[in-house]
PDB file of N, CA, C and O in Angstrom:
ATOM      1  N   MET A   1       0.813  -1.193   0.000  1.00  0.00           N
ATOM      2  CA  MET A   1       0.000   0.000   0.000  1.00  0.00           C
ATOM      3  C   MET A   1       0.859   1.260   0.000  1.00  0.00           C
ATOM      4  O   MET A   1       0.535   2.223  -0.695  1.00  0.00           O
ATOM      5  N   LEU A   2       1.952   1.272   0.769  1.00  0.00           N
ATOM      6  CA  LEU A   2       2.787   2.465   0.841  1.00  0.00           C
ATOM      7  C   LEU A   2       3.643   2.660  -0.409  1.00  0.00           C
ATOM      8  O   LEU A   2       4.310   3.687  -0.537  1.00  0.00           O
ATOM      9  N   ARG A   3       3.640   1.707  -1.324  1.00  0.00           N
ATOM     10  CA  ARG A   3       4.531   1.797  -2.474  1.00  0.00           C
ATOM     11  C   ARG A   3       3.812   1.826  -3.814  1.00  0.00           C
ATOM     12  O   ARG A   3       4.442   1.563  -4.839  1.00  0.00           O
ATOM     13  N   ASP A   4       2.529   2.132  -3.848  1.00  0.00           N
ATOM     14  CA  ASP A   4       1.813   2.051  -5.125  1.00  0.00           C
ATOM     15  C   ASP A   4       1.814   3.347  -5.929  1.00  0.00           C
ATOM     16  O   ASP A   4       1.180   3.404  -6.983  1.00  0.00           O
ATOM     17  N   GLY A   5       2.510   4.398  -5.463  1.00  0.00           N
ATOM     18  CA  GLY A   5       2.591   5.640  -6.224  1.00  0.00           C
ATOM     19  C   GLY A   5       1.628   6.721  -5.786  1.00  0.00           C
ATOM     20  O   GLY A   5       1.909   7.907  -5.964  1.00  0.00           O
ATOM     21  N   THR A   6       0.498   6.338  -5.217  1.00  0.00           N
ATOM     22  CA  THR A   6      -0.459   7.324  -4.713  1.00  0.00           C
ATOM     23  C   THR A   6       0.008   7.794  -3.342  1.00  0.00           C
ATOM     24  O   THR A   6       0.320   6.962  -2.490  1.00  0.00           O
ATOM     25  N   PRO A   7       0.066   9.103  -3.102  1.00  0.00           N
ATOM     26  CA  PRO A   7       0.456   9.566  -1.766  1.00  0.00           C
ATOM     27  C   PRO A   7      -0.532   9.059  -0.718  1.00  0.00           C
ATOM     28  O   PRO A   7      -1.737   8.991  -0.959  1.00  0.00           O
ATOM     29  N   ILE A   8       0.002   8.708   0.441  1.00  0.00           N
ATOM     30  CA  ILE A   8      -0.816   8.215   1.542  1.00  0.00           C
ATOM     31  C   ILE A   8      -0.521   9.068   2.766  1.00  0.00           C
ATOM     32  O   ILE A   8       0.629   9.209   3.182  1.00  0.00           O
ATOM     33  N   LEU A   9      -1.575   9.632   3.331  1.00  0.00           N
ATOM     34  CA  LEU A   9      -1.454  10.417   4.547  1.00  0.00           C
ATOM     35  C   LEU A   9      -1.879   9.525   5.704  1.00  0.00           C
ATOM     36  O   LEU A   9      -3.035   9.113   5.790  1.00  0.00           O
ATOM     37  N   VAL A  10      -0.922   9.226   6.605  1.00  0.00           N
ATOM     38  CA  VAL A  10      -1.211   8.363   7.746  1.00  0.00           C
ATOM     39  C   VAL A  10      -1.398   9.239   8.981  1.00  0.00           C
ATOM     40  O   VAL A  10      -0.505   9.990   9.373  1.00  0.00           O
ATOM     41  N   ASP A  11      -2.561   9.127   9.574  1.00  0.00           N
ATOM     42  CA  ASP A  11      -2.931   9.877  10.771  1.00  0.00           C
ATOM     43  C   ASP A  11      -2.651   9.004  11.992  1.00  0.00           C
ATOM     44  O   ASP A  11      -3.347   8.019  12.237  1.00  0.00           O
ATOM     45  N   PHE A  12      -1.620   9.381  12.756  1.00  0.00           N
ATOM     46  CA  PHE A  12      -1.329   8.721  14.019  1.00  0.00           C
ATOM     47  C   PHE A  12      -2.119   9.471  15.084  1.00  0.00           C
ATOM     48  O   PHE A  12      -1.897  10.662  15.302  1.00  0.00           O
ATOM     49  N   TRP A  13      -3.040   8.777  15.745  1.00  0.00           N
ATOM     50  CA  TRP A  13      -3.970   9.427  16.659  1.00  0.00           C
ATOM     51  C   TRP A  13      -4.164   8.574  17.905  1.00  0.00           C
ATOM     52  O   TRP A  13      -3.690   7.441  17.993  1.00  0.00           O
ATOM     53  N   ALA A  14      -4.883   9.163  18.874  1.00  0.00           N
ATOM     54  CA  ALA A  14      -5.258   8.434  20.092  1.00  0.00           C
ATOM     55  C   ALA A  14      -6.664   8.871  20.495  1.00  0.00           C
ATOM     56  O   ALA A  14      -7.062  10.013  20.265  1.00  0.00           O
ATOM     57  N   GLU A  15      -7.397   7.957  21.093  1.00  0.00           N
ATOM     58  CA  GLU A  15      -8.783   8.219  21.492  1.00  0.00           C
ATOM     59  C   GLU A  15      -8.889   9.361  22.501  1.00  0.00           C
ATOM     60  O   GLU A  15      -9.858  10.120  22.469  1.00  0.00           O
ATOM     61  N   TRP A  16      -7.921   9.492  23.384  1.00  0.00           N
ATOM     62  CA  TRP A  16      -7.958  10.491  24.456  1.00  0.00           C
ATOM     63  C   TRP A  16      -7.494  11.879  24.006  1.00  0.00           C
ATOM     64  O   TRP A  16      -7.476  12.809  24.812  1.00  0.00           O
ATOM     65  N   CYS A  17      -7.122  12.030  22.747  1.00  0.00           N
ATOM     66  CA  CYS A  17      -6.480  13.242  22.225  1.00  0.00           C
ATOM     67  C   CYS A  17      -7.508  14.212  21.622  1.00  0.00           C
ATOM     68  O   CYS A  17      -8.036  13.938  20.544  1.00  0.00           O
ATOM     69  N   PRO A  18      -7.810  15.356  22.299  1.00  0.00           N
ATOM     70  CA  PRO A  18      -8.771  16.312  21.739  1.00  0.00           C
ATOM     71  C   PRO A  18      -8.388  16.854  20.354  1.00  0.00           C
ATOM     72  O   PRO A  18      -9.267  16.946  19.496  1.00  0.00           O
ATOM     73  N   PRO A  19      -7.119  17.219  20.089  1.00  0.00           N
ATOM     74  CA  PRO A  19      -6.792  17.689  18.737  1.00  0.00           C
ATOM     75  C   PRO A  19      -7.014  16.608  17.669  1.00  0.00           C
ATOM     76  O   PRO A  19      -7.332  16.925  16.522  1.00  0.00           O
ATOM     77  N   CYS A  20      -6.847  15.341  18.043  1.00  0.00           N
ATOM     78  CA  CYS A  20      -7.102  14.241  17.107  1.00  0.00           C
ATOM     79  C   CYS A  20      -8.573  14.219  16.715  1.00  0.00           C
ATOM     80  O   CYS A  20      -8.913  13.992  15.554  1.00  0.00           O
ATOM     81  N   LYS A  21      -9.435  14.454  17.687  1.00  0.00           N
ATOM     82  CA  LYS A  21     -10.874  14.469  17.420  1.00  0.00           C
ATOM     83  C   LYS A  21     -11.251  15.677  16.565  1.00  0.00           C
ATOM     84  O   LYS A  21     -12.187  15.610  15.768  1.00  0.00           O
ATOM     85  N   MET A  22     -10.524  16.778  16.732  1.00  0.00           N
ATOM     86  CA  MET A  22     -10.798  17.976  15.940  1.00  0.00           C
ATOM     87  C   MET A  22     -10.424  17.783  14.472  1.00  0.00           C
ATOM     88  O   MET A  22     -11.125  18.265  13.582  1.00  0.00           O
ATOM     89  N   ILE A  23      -9.328  17.083  14.222  1.00  0.00           N
ATOM     90  CA  ILE A  23      -8.839  16.949  12.850  1.00  0.00           C
ATOM     91  C   ILE A  23      -9.525  15.796  12.103  1.00  0.00           C
ATOM     92  O   ILE A  23      -9.503  15.773  10.872  1.00  0.00           O
ATOM     93  N   ALA A  24     -10.123  14.856  12.808  1.00  0.00           N
ATOM     94  CA  ALA A  24     -10.738  13.686  12.158  1.00  0.00           C
ATOM     95  C   ALA A  24     -11.764  14.057  11.091  1.00  0.00           C
ATOM     96  O   ALA A  24     -11.687  13.515   9.988  1.00  0.00           O
ATOM     97  N   PRO A  25     -12.730  14.959  11.356  1.00  0.00           N
ATOM     98  CA  PRO A  25     -13.692  15.297  10.299  1.00  0.00           C
ATOM     99  C   PRO A  25     -13.054  16.051   9.133  1.00  0.00           C
ATOM    100  O   PRO A  25     -13.527  15.966   7.999  1.00  0.00           O
ATOM    101  N   ILE A  26     -11.996  16.778   9.412  1.00  0.00           N
ATOM    102  CA  ILE A  26     -11.278  17.482   8.334  1.00  0.00           C
ATOM    103  C   ILE A  26     -10.629  16.462   7.406  1.00  0.00           C
ATOM    104  O   ILE A  26     -10.673  16.612   6.185  1.00  0.00           O
ATOM    105  N   LEU A  27     -10.033  15.434   7.980  1.00  0.00           N
ATOM    106  CA  LEU A  27      -9.414  14.389   7.164  1.00  0.00           C
ATOM    107  C   LEU A  27     -10.466  13.640   6.350  1.00  0.00           C
ATOM    108  O   LEU A  27     -10.204  13.252   5.211  1.00  0.00           O
ATOM    109  N   GLU A  28     -11.645  13.434   6.918  1.00  0.00           N
ATOM    110  CA  GLU A  28     -12.730  12.784   6.171  1.00  0.00           C
ATOM    111  C   GLU A  28     -13.149  13.639   4.973  1.00  0.00           C
ATOM    112  O   GLU A  28     -13.388  13.113   3.886  1.00  0.00           O
ATOM    113  N   GLN A  29     -13.236  14.945   5.171  1.00  0.00           N
ATOM    114  CA  GLN A  29     -13.587  15.843   4.069  1.00  0.00           C
ATOM    115  C   GLN A  29     -12.518  15.809   2.976  1.00  0.00           C
ATOM    116  O   GLN A  29     -12.837  15.740   1.789  1.00  0.00           O
ATOM    117  N   ILE A  30     -11.260  15.858   3.383  1.00  0.00           N
ATOM    118  CA  ILE A  30     -10.164  15.839   2.408  1.00  0.00           C
ATOM    119  C   ILE A  30     -10.170  14.521   1.645  1.00  0.00           C
ATOM    120  O   ILE A  30      -9.953  14.509   0.433  1.00  0.00           O
ATOM    121  N   GLU A  31     -10.414  13.419   2.335  1.00  0.00           N
ATOM    122  CA  GLU A  31     -10.465  12.120   1.663  1.00  0.00           C
ATOM    123  C   GLU A  31     -11.608  12.084   0.648  1.00  0.00           C
ATOM    124  O   GLU A  31     -11.450  11.542  -0.446  1.00  0.00           O
ATOM    125  N   ALA A  32     -12.754  12.655   1.006  1.00  0.00           N
ATOM    126  CA  ALA A  32     -13.896  12.678   0.087  1.00  0.00           C
ATOM    127  C   ALA A  32     -13.593  13.533  -1.144  1.00  0.00           C
ATOM    128  O   ALA A  32     -14.005  13.186  -2.251  1.00  0.00           O
ATOM    129  N   GLU A  33     -12.889  14.629  -0.966  1.00  0.00           N
ATOM    130  CA  GLU A  33     -12.608  15.548  -2.062  1.00  0.00           C
ATOM    131  C   GLU A  33     -11.392  15.155  -2.899  1.00  0.00           C
ATOM    132  O   GLU A  33     -11.359  15.421  -4.100  1.00  0.00           O
ATOM    133  N   TYR A  34     -10.399  14.528  -2.282  1.00  0.00           N
ATOM    134  CA  TYR A  34      -9.137  14.241  -2.966  1.00  0.00           C
ATOM    135  C   TYR A  34      -8.833  12.748  -3.025  1.00  0.00           C
ATOM    136  O   TYR A  34      -7.698  12.357  -3.297  1.00  0.00           O
ATOM    137  N   GLY A  35      -9.837  11.914  -2.773  1.00  0.00           N
ATOM    138  CA  GLY A  35      -9.636  10.470  -2.714  1.00  0.00           C
ATOM    139  C   GLY A  35      -9.036   9.859  -3.964  1.00  0.00           C
ATOM    140  O   GLY A  35      -8.437   8.786  -3.899  1.00  0.00           O
ATOM    141  N   ASP A  36      -9.187  10.524  -5.103  1.00  0.00           N
ATOM    142  CA  ASP A  36      -8.585  10.007  -6.333  1.00  0.00           C
ATOM    143  C   ASP A  36      -7.090  10.312  -6.407  1.00  0.00           C
ATOM    144  O   ASP A  36      -6.381   9.722  -7.222  1.00  0.00           O
ATOM    145  N   ARG A  37      -6.596  11.239  -5.555  1.00  0.00           N
ATOM    146  CA  ARG A  37      -5.180  11.634  -5.584  1.00  0.00           C
ATOM    147  C   ARG A  37      -4.453  11.407  -4.269  1.00  0.00           C
ATOM    148  O   ARG A  37      -3.234  11.560  -4.199  1.00  0.00           O
ATOM    149  N   LEU A  38      -5.191  11.045  -3.227  1.00  0.00           N
ATOM    150  CA  LEU A  38      -4.608  10.905  -1.899  1.00  0.00           C
ATOM    151  C   LEU A  38      -5.388   9.871  -1.107  1.00  0.00           C
ATOM    152  O   LEU A  38      -6.617   9.916  -1.050  1.00  0.00           O
ATOM    153  N   ARG A  39      -4.674   8.948  -0.503  1.00  0.00           N
ATOM    154  CA  ARG A  39      -5.302   7.988   0.404  1.00  0.00           C
ATOM    155  C   ARG A  39      -5.033   8.450   1.830  1.00  0.00           C
ATOM    156  O   ARG A  39      -3.997   9.050   2.116  1.00  0.00           O
ATOM    157  N   ILE A  40      -5.968   8.166   2.711  1.00  0.00           N
ATOM    158  CA  ILE A  40      -5.786   8.492   4.119  1.00  0.00           C
ATOM    159  C   ILE A  40      -5.970   7.218   4.933  1.00  0.00           C
ATOM    160  O   ILE A  40      -6.943   6.485   4.761  1.00  0.00           O
ATOM    161  N   ALA A  41      -5.007   6.973   5.828  1.00  0.00           N
ATOM    162  CA  ALA A  41      -5.068   5.826   6.727  1.00  0.00           C
ATOM    163  C   ALA A  41      -4.930   6.340   8.155  1.00  0.00           C
ATOM    164  O   ALA A  41      -4.338   7.394   8.390  1.00  0.00           O
ATOM    165  N   LYS A  42      -5.476   5.596   9.096  1.00  0.00           N
ATOM    166  CA  LYS A  42      -5.419   5.992  10.497  1.00  0.00           C
ATOM    167  C   LYS A  42      -4.781   4.874  11.306  1.00  0.00           C
ATOM    168  O   LYS A  42      -5.082   3.697  11.107  1.00  0.00           O
ATOM    169  N   ILE A  43      -3.895   5.257  12.225  1.00  0.00           N
ATOM    170  CA  ILE A  43      -3.285   4.292  13.130  1.00  0.00           C
ATOM    171  C   ILE A  43      -3.485   4.790  14.555  1.00  0.00           C
ATOM    172  O   ILE A  43      -3.006   5.863  14.923  1.00  0.00           O
ATOM    173  N   ASN A  44      -4.191   4.007  15.344  1.00  0.00           N
ATOM    174  CA  ASN A  44      -4.396   4.330  16.745  1.00  0.00           C
ATOM    175  C   ASN A  44      -3.091   4.020  17.482  1.00  0.00           C
ATOM    176  O   ASN A  44      -2.696   2.861  17.609  1.00  0.00           O
ATOM    177  N   GLY A  45      -2.442   5.059  17.957  1.00  0.00           N
ATOM    178  CA  GLY A  45      -1.139   4.906  18.601  1.00  0.00           C
ATOM    179  C   GLY A  45      -1.170   4.095  19.874  1.00  0.00           C
ATOM    180  O   GLY A  45      -0.184   3.435  20.200  1.00  0.00           O
ATOM    181  N   ASP A  46      -2.278   4.123  20.610  1.00  0.00           N
ATOM    182  CA  ASP A  46      -2.379   3.327  21.830  1.00  0.00           C
ATOM    183  C   ASP A  46      -2.495   1.840  21.517  1.00  0.00           C
ATOM    184  O   ASP A  46      -2.024   1.003  22.287  1.00  0.00           O
ATOM    185  N   GLU A  47      -3.116   1.512  20.397  1.00  0.00           N
ATOM    186  CA  GLU A  47      -3.281   0.112  20.011  1.00  0.00           C
ATOM    187  C   GLU A  47      -2.072  -0.442  19.267  1.00  0.00           C
ATOM    188  O   GLU A  47      -1.883  -1.657  19.203  1.00  0.00           O
ATOM    189  N   HIS A  48      -1.251   0.448  18.702  1.00  0.00           N
ATOM    190  CA  HIS A  48      -0.105   0.011  17.902  1.00  0.00           C
ATOM    191  C   HIS A  48       1.156   0.805  18.272  1.00  0.00           C
ATOM    192  O   HIS A  48       1.715   1.502  17.424  1.00  0.00           O
ATOM    193  N   PRO A  49       1.608   0.705  19.527  1.00  0.00           N
ATOM    194  CA  PRO A  49       2.773   1.488  19.945  1.00  0.00           C
ATOM    195  C   PRO A  49       4.053   1.129  19.192  1.00  0.00           C
ATOM    196  O   PRO A  49       4.943   1.966  19.046  1.00  0.00           O
ATOM    197  N   GLU A  50       4.145  -0.105  18.718  1.00  0.00           N
ATOM    198  CA  GLU A  50       5.341  -0.502  17.976  1.00  0.00           C
ATOM    199  C   GLU A  50       5.443   0.248  16.648  1.00  0.00           C
ATOM    200  O   GLU A  50       6.548   0.567  16.207  1.00  0.00           O
ATOM    201  N   ILE A  51       4.315   0.534  16.007  1.00  0.00           N
ATOM    202  CA  ILE A  51       4.320   1.293  14.750  1.00  0.00           C
ATOM    203  C   ILE A  51       4.661   2.753  15.034  1.00  0.00           C
ATOM    204  O   ILE A  51       5.420   3.375  14.290  1.00  0.00           O
ATOM    205  N   VAL A  52       4.098   3.294  16.110  1.00  0.00           N
ATOM    206  CA  VAL A  52       4.395   4.674  16.507  1.00  0.00           C
ATOM    207  C   VAL A  52       5.902   4.823  16.727  1.00  0.00           C
ATOM    208  O   VAL A  52       6.514   5.782  16.256  1.00  0.00           O
ATOM    209  N   GLU A  53       6.482   3.879  17.436  1.00  0.00           N
ATOM    210  CA  GLU A  53       7.923   3.931  17.717  1.00  0.00           C
ATOM    211  C   GLU A  53       8.736   3.777  16.429  1.00  0.00           C
ATOM    212  O   GLU A  53       9.711   4.498  16.223  1.00  0.00           O
ATOM    213  N   ARG A  54       8.342   2.850  15.574  1.00  0.00           N
ATOM    214  CA  ARG A  54       9.078   2.593  14.332  1.00  0.00           C
ATOM    215  C   ARG A  54       9.154   3.844  13.457  1.00  0.00           C
ATOM    216  O   ARG A  54      10.170   4.084  12.805  1.00  0.00           O
ATOM    217  N   TYR A  55       8.088   4.637  13.439  1.00  0.00           N
ATOM    218  CA  TYR A  55       8.046   5.820  12.584  1.00  0.00           C
ATOM    219  C   TYR A  55       8.388   7.112  13.312  1.00  0.00           C
ATOM    220  O   TYR A  55       8.230   8.198  12.754  1.00  0.00           O
ATOM    221  N   GLY A  56       8.856   7.006  14.554  1.00  0.00           N
ATOM    222  CA  GLY A  56       9.350   8.160  15.274  1.00  0.00           C
ATOM    223  C   GLY A  56       8.298   9.194  15.629  1.00  0.00           C
ATOM    224  O   GLY A  56       8.600  10.384  15.724  1.00  0.00           O
ATOM    225  N   VAL A  57       7.075   8.752  15.825  1.00  0.00           N
ATOM    226  CA  VAL A  57       5.994   9.679  16.184  1.00  0.00           C
ATOM    227  C   VAL A  57       6.169  10.060  17.652  1.00  0.00           C
ATOM    228  O   VAL A  57       6.244   9.198  18.528  1.00  0.00           O
ATOM    229  N   MET A  58       6.232  11.373  17.903  1.00  0.00           N
ATOM    230  CA  MET A  58       6.490  11.875  19.249  1.00  0.00           C
ATOM    231  C   MET A  58       5.238  12.404  19.941  1.00  0.00           C
ATOM    232  O   MET A  58       5.256  12.616  21.153  1.00  0.00           O
ATOM    233  N   GLY A  59       4.155  12.623  19.204  1.00  0.00           N
ATOM    234  CA  GLY A  59       2.930  13.139  19.794  1.00  0.00           C
ATOM    235  C   GLY A  59       1.770  12.953  18.834  1.00  0.00           C
ATOM    236  O   GLY A  59       1.955  12.612  17.665  1.00  0.00           O
ATOM    237  N   PHE A  60       0.573  13.184  19.350  1.00  0.00           N
ATOM    238  CA  PHE A  60      -0.640  13.023  18.546  1.00  0.00           C
ATOM    239  C   PHE A  60      -1.359  14.354  18.415  1.00  0.00           C
ATOM    240  O   PHE A  60      -1.322  15.149  19.355  1.00  0.00           O
ATOM    241  N   PRO A  61      -1.993  14.628  17.324  1.00  0.00           N
ATOM    242  CA  PRO A  61      -1.911  13.866  16.078  1.00  0.00           C
ATOM    243  C   PRO A  61      -0.622  14.181  15.331  1.00  0.00           C
ATOM    244  O   PRO A  61      -0.113  15.300  15.377  1.00  0.00           O
ATOM    245  N   THR A  62      -0.120  13.191  14.657  1.00  0.00           N
ATOM    246  CA  THR A  62       0.986  13.350  13.717  1.00  0.00           C
ATOM    247  C   THR A  62       0.516  12.775  12.393  1.00  0.00           C
ATOM    248  O   THR A  62      -0.014  11.666  12.340  1.00  0.00           O
ATOM    249  N   LEU A  63       0.710  13.528  11.336  1.00  0.00           N
ATOM    250  CA  LEU A  63       0.331  13.093   9.991  1.00  0.00           C
ATOM    251  C   LEU A  63       1.609  12.897   9.192  1.00  0.00           C
ATOM    252  O   LEU A  63       2.360  13.845   8.966  1.00  0.00           O
ATOM    253  N   ASN A  64       1.851  11.672   8.768  1.00  0.00           N
ATOM    254  CA  ASN A  64       2.994  11.376   7.907  1.00  0.00           C
ATOM    255  C   ASN A  64       2.483  11.182   6.487  1.00  0.00           C
ATOM    256  O   ASN A  64       1.568  10.394   6.246  1.00  0.00           O
ATOM    257  N   LEU A  65       3.080  11.904   5.559  1.00  0.00           N
ATOM    258  CA  LEU A  65       2.723  11.749   4.153  1.00  0.00           C
ATOM    259  C   LEU A  65       3.787  10.891   3.485  1.00  0.00           C
ATOM    260  O   LEU A  65       4.972  11.225   3.495  1.00  0.00           O
ATOM    261  N   TYR A  66       3.346   9.783   2.904  1.00  0.00           N
ATOM    262  CA  TYR A  66       4.240   8.833   2.243  1.00  0.00           C
ATOM    263  C   TYR A  66       4.035   8.884   0.744  1.00  0.00           C
ATOM    264  O   TYR A  66       2.912   8.990   0.252  1.00  0.00           O
ATOM    265  N   ARG A  67       5.139   8.808   0.036  1.00  0.00           N
ATOM    266  CA  ARG A  67       5.110   8.648  -1.419  1.00  0.00           C
ATOM    267  C   ARG A  67       6.169   7.595  -1.740  1.00  0.00           C
ATOM    268  O   ARG A  67       7.333   7.729  -1.363  1.00  0.00           O
ATOM    269  N   ASP A  68       5.748   6.561  -2.433  1.00  0.00           N
ATOM    270  CA  ASP A  68       6.639   5.449  -2.792  1.00  0.00           C
ATOM    271  C   ASP A  68       7.341   4.862  -1.570  1.00  0.00           C
ATOM    272  O   ASP A  68       8.520   4.510  -1.624  1.00  0.00           O
ATOM    273  N   GLY A  69       6.597   4.762  -0.467  1.00  0.00           N
ATOM    274  CA  GLY A  69       7.122   4.124   0.729  1.00  0.00           C
ATOM    275  C   GLY A  69       7.992   4.992   1.613  1.00  0.00           C
ATOM    276  O   GLY A  69       8.463   4.529   2.652  1.00  0.00           O
ATOM    277  N   GLN A  70       8.217   6.233   1.232  1.00  0.00           N
ATOM    278  CA  GLN A  70       9.082   7.130   2.001  1.00  0.00           C
ATOM    279  C   GLN A  70       8.281   8.287   2.581  1.00  0.00           C
ATOM    280  O   GLN A  70       7.367   8.803   1.938  1.00  0.00           O
ATOM    281  N   VAL A  71       8.628   8.692   3.799  1.00  0.00           N
ATOM    282  CA  VAL A  71       7.992   9.869   4.391  1.00  0.00           C
ATOM    283  C   VAL A  71       8.518  11.093   3.650  1.00  0.00           C
ATOM    284  O   VAL A  71       9.723  11.344   3.628  1.00  0.00           O
ATOM    285  N   VAL A  72       7.609  11.852   3.046  1.00  0.00           N
ATOM    286  CA  VAL A  72       7.999  13.069   2.333  1.00  0.00           C
ATOM    287  C   VAL A  72       7.599  14.325   3.103  1.00  0.00           C
ATOM    288  O   VAL A  72       8.052  15.427   2.794  1.00  0.00           O
ATOM    289  N   GLN A  73       6.743  14.141   4.111  1.00  0.00           N
ATOM    290  CA  GLN A  73       6.350  15.278   4.931  1.00  0.00           C
ATOM    291  C   GLN A  73       5.756  14.765   6.236  1.00  0.00           C
ATOM    292  O   GLN A  73       5.048  13.757   6.257  1.00  0.00           O
ATOM    293  N   GLN A  74       6.054  15.473   7.327  1.00  0.00           N
ATOM    294  CA  GLN A  74       5.455  15.144   8.615  1.00  0.00           C
ATOM    295  C   GLN A  74       4.807  16.415   9.164  1.00  0.00           C
ATOM    296  O   GLN A  74       5.432  17.474   9.216  1.00  0.00           O
ATOM    297  N   ILE A  75       3.562  16.290   9.565  1.00  0.00           N
ATOM    298  CA  ILE A  75       2.799  17.416  10.100  1.00  0.00           C
ATOM    299  C   ILE A  75       2.380  17.034  11.511  1.00  0.00           C
ATOM    300  O   ILE A  75       1.730  16.009  11.720  1.00  0.00           O
ATOM    301  N   MET A  76       2.757  17.865  12.478  1.00  0.00           N
ATOM    302  CA  MET A  76       2.417  17.580  13.869  1.00  0.00           C
ATOM    303  C   MET A  76       1.371  18.571  14.351  1.00  0.00           C
ATOM    304  O   MET A  76       1.489  19.776  14.126  1.00  0.00           O
ATOM    305  N   GLY A  77       0.346  18.049  15.017  1.00  0.00           N
ATOM    306  CA  GLY A  77      -0.695  18.893  15.575  1.00  0.00           C
ATOM    307  C   GLY A  77      -1.862  19.084  14.626  1.00  0.00           C
ATOM    308  O   GLY A  77      -1.770  18.826  13.426  1.00  0.00           O
ATOM    309  N   ALA A  78      -2.955  19.541  15.200  1.00  0.00           N
ATOM    310  CA  ALA A  78      -4.172  19.780  14.417  1.00  0.00           C
ATOM    311  C   ALA A  78      -4.026  21.058  13.597  1.00  0.00           C
ATOM    312  O   ALA A  78      -3.315  21.984  13.989  1.00  0.00           O
ATOM    313  N   ARG A  79      -4.706  21.096  12.459  1.00  0.00           N
ATOM    314  CA  ARG A  79      -4.700  22.252  11.574  1.00  0.00           C
ATOM    315  C   ARG A  79      -6.095  22.434  10.992  1.00  0.00           C
ATOM    316  O   ARG A  79      -6.904  21.506  10.976  1.00  0.00           O
ATOM    317  N   SER A  80      -6.357  23.633  10.520  1.00  0.00           N
ATOM    318  CA  SER A  80      -7.600  23.857   9.794  1.00  0.00           C
ATOM    319  C   SER A  80      -7.500  23.145   8.448  1.00  0.00           C
ATOM    320  O   SER A  80      -6.404  22.799   8.007  1.00  0.00           O
ATOM    321  N   LYS A  81      -8.617  22.931   7.810  1.00  0.00           N
ATOM    322  CA  LYS A  81      -8.623  22.297   6.495  1.00  0.00           C
ATOM    323  C   LYS A  81      -7.796  23.113   5.503  1.00  0.00           C
ATOM    324  O   LYS A  81      -7.010  22.563   4.731  1.00  0.00           O
ATOM    325  N   ARG A  82      -7.982  24.404   5.536  1.00  0.00           N
ATOM    326  CA  ARG A  82      -7.263  25.284   4.608  1.00  0.00           C
ATOM    327  C   ARG A  82      -5.748  25.161   4.790  1.00  0.00           C
ATOM    328  O   ARG A  82      -5.005  25.050   3.814  1.00  0.00           O
ATOM    329  N   ARG A  83      -5.301  25.182   6.040  1.00  0.00           N
ATOM    330  CA  ARG A  83      -3.854  25.103   6.296  1.00  0.00           C
ATOM    331  C   ARG A  83      -3.311  23.719   5.954  1.00  0.00           C
ATOM    332  O   ARG A  83      -2.210  23.597   5.417  1.00  0.00           O
ATOM    333  N   LEU A  84      -4.070  22.691   6.260  1.00  0.00           N
ATOM    334  CA  LEU A  84      -3.625  21.325   5.943  1.00  0.00           C
ATOM    335  C   LEU A  84      -3.505  21.144   4.430  1.00  0.00           C
ATOM    336  O   LEU A  84      -2.527  20.569   3.951  1.00  0.00           O
ATOM    337  N   LEU A  85      -4.484  21.627   3.684  1.00  0.00           N
ATOM    338  CA  LEU A  85      -4.406  21.538   2.220  1.00  0.00           C
ATOM    339  C   LEU A  85      -3.223  22.352   1.687  1.00  0.00           C
ATOM    340  O   LEU A  85      -2.574  21.940   0.726  1.00  0.00           O
ATOM    341  N   ALA A  86      -2.942  23.493   2.297  1.00  0.00           N
ATOM    342  CA  ALA A  86      -1.784  24.290   1.883  1.00  0.00           C
ATOM    343  C   ALA A  86      -0.497  23.525   2.147  1.00  0.00           C
ATOM    344  O   ALA A  86       0.420  23.543   1.327  1.00  0.00           O
ATOM    345  N   ASP A  87      -0.428  22.851   3.292  1.00  0.00           N
ATOM    346  CA  ASP A  87       0.757  22.046   3.628  1.00  0.00           C
ATOM    347  C   ASP A  87       0.951  20.895   2.655  1.00  0.00           C
ATOM    348  O   ASP A  87       2.083  20.506   2.364  1.00  0.00           O
ATOM    349  N   LEU A  88      -0.148  20.351   2.151  1.00  0.00           N
ATOM    350  CA  LEU A  88      -0.081  19.174   1.270  1.00  0.00           C
ATOM    351  C   LEU A  88      -0.060  19.540  -0.215  1.00  0.00           C
ATOM    352  O   LEU A  88       0.108  18.663  -1.062  1.00  0.00           O
ATOM    353  N   ALA A  89      -0.224  20.802  -0.532  1.00  0.00           N
ATOM    354  CA  ALA A  89      -0.425  21.242  -1.922  1.00  0.00           C
ATOM    355  C   ALA A  89       0.627  20.721  -2.893  1.00  0.00           C
ATOM    356  O   ALA A  89       0.291  20.349  -4.017  1.00  0.00           O
ATOM    357  N   GLY A  90       1.849  20.690  -2.498  1.00  0.00           N
ATOM    358  CA  GLY A  90       2.907  20.239  -3.402  1.00  0.00           C
ATOM    359  C   GLY A  90       2.890  18.743  -3.675  1.00  0.00           C
ATOM    360  O   GLY A  90       3.634  18.258  -4.527  1.00  0.00           O
ATOM    361  N   HIS A  91       2.055  18.020  -2.967  1.00  0.00           N
ATOM    362  CA  HIS A  91       2.019  16.558  -3.112  1.00  0.00           C
ATOM    363  C   HIS A  91       0.728  16.047  -3.711  1.00  0.00           C
ATOM    364  O   HIS A  91       0.612  14.852  -3.986  1.00  0.00           O
ATOM    365  N   LEU A  92      -0.252  16.921  -3.924  1.00  0.00           N
ATOM    366  CA  LEU A  92      -1.549  16.461  -4.452  1.00  0.00           C
ATOM    367  C   LEU A  92      -1.626  16.585  -5.950  1.00  0.00           C
ATOM    368  O   LEU A  92      -2.646  16.242  -6.547  1.00  0.00           O
TER     369      LEU A  92
END
């Protein structure tokens, strides 16, 4: 999945994290609008601490953007839809 050419935005989140809950509907909107150019996946950091550690995630939410299996951008913290799209613009 991480190597098929389509950029993948992985949302590392936790149930207890208020900013994670704030960004979740924004990510759903972006997936609905850009689903043909961007995939979005979610990883619950509390359920998968080994993945969080492997990818060096230091806090939630952290959004890692992968292209061809490599992290090309890391975004930490919640953002508005407008700012998140601006951050991702060069990859969409």
